[in-house]
N, C-alpha and C positions, 0 to 999 in steps of 0.2 A: 754369505747368500750360498744356497744348494747349487749342486749344479746337475744338470741333465743327464740321466742315463744313457739314451739315445736322441740322437738327430735323424730325422727324416728329410734328406733335400729332394725336392720334386724340381725337376727340371721345367722352368716357365720360360725357354728361349723363345724370342719372337724373330721370325726372318719373313723375308719379302714371300707372298705366295708363290714366286716363280723360281724361288731356291730349290734346286735338285736334292738338298741333304732335308728340306722340310723343317719341321720344329715342333717341338713339344706343345708349344701355345695353341697351335691350330688343331692338336689332335686331344685337346681337354685337360691340358694339365691345370688349369685354374680350379675347375669343380674336381679334380683329383685332390688337390691341396685343401681347398674347401670342406672337402667330407673328410681327410684324415683329420684335420684340425676338429670338427664336429665329434666324430667317433673316438679321439684321444679324449676329449673332456668326458663325453657320454660314459666312459670306460673309468674314469677317475684317473685318467694318466697325464692330463695337464700338470705342467710342473717337472715332471719325470722324462717326458718324452716330448720334442720340439719338431713341429711338421715346417721346415723351412722352404720358402722358396729361392730356387737358385737358377744362374745364367747357364749356359751351354754347359752340361756335362760331356760333352763328346762322345755321346751314343746313340747318335741321332737315329740311327737305321733303329733301334729299338723303342722309340718314343711312345707314351710317354714314359719318362724314367724316373725312377725313386731310388735313391742309395741310402741305404741304413746305415748310421756310423755309431758306435765304434766298430762294428762288426763286419764293415764293407761288402755290406749284401747288396747285390744292384737288381734291382727289379726293371723288366722291360714291359711294353703294350699294357701299362697299367690303365685301368679305368676306374669311373668311383664304384661300379660292382665290384672291383676287387679290393676296396677299401677295409670292408669289415675282416676278410679274410688274413690281409697284412697286419692287421691290428692287435687280431688275434693270436694270430703268430709270433707278434713279437712279444706280447703278454707273456706267452707260454715259453718265451725261449728258442722258437720255431723257425723254420723260413718256409714261404710259399714256393715250394722248387718248381710248380708249372710256370710261375713269372720271371725266376731267376735267369739270369743272362749268366751262361756257364763264363768262369775267367777267360777260357782260351778263346772268346767272343769278344771280350773287352778290349775297346781301344786305349792305348796309353803304354808305358811300360811296364814290365815284370816288376814286382817288387825286389828291394836289394835283400840279401839274405841278412839277419840280425847280426850288428857287429860292424856292416860293411859301410864304407864311407863312397859318396857319388863325386 
C-alpha cells in the first residue's frame, strides 16, 4: 500500500460557545475540510494528499487552523475561499504566505536540534 505525500490536518475542535478561546468548528472548520477534500479529488490528488479532521491543534487564536505535514506549514484564519489557493500552492510545492502562521507565533515548544534527546 502506498503512503500519502502530504497530510492536511484541519482543526475541527468544538468548545462551548462561552469559551474565551473559541473553537475552529464554530468558525467553519467543517466547510474548510469538506472543500479541501472536494478540491483535492478534483485536482487528482486523492490518494496522494489526505485532508484529516483533527482535534485541538492549540492555535486557537488563529482558527480555522490547517497544518500541512510533513512540511509543518501552519495556516490560520482559513476559510473555504482560501482552499483553492492552498491546494494550488501544495501542488506547486509552495506556501500561501498570507495565511501562514509565523513560527514565532505558534504555541508549543521549539523543535530540538537534529540528534538532540528530549
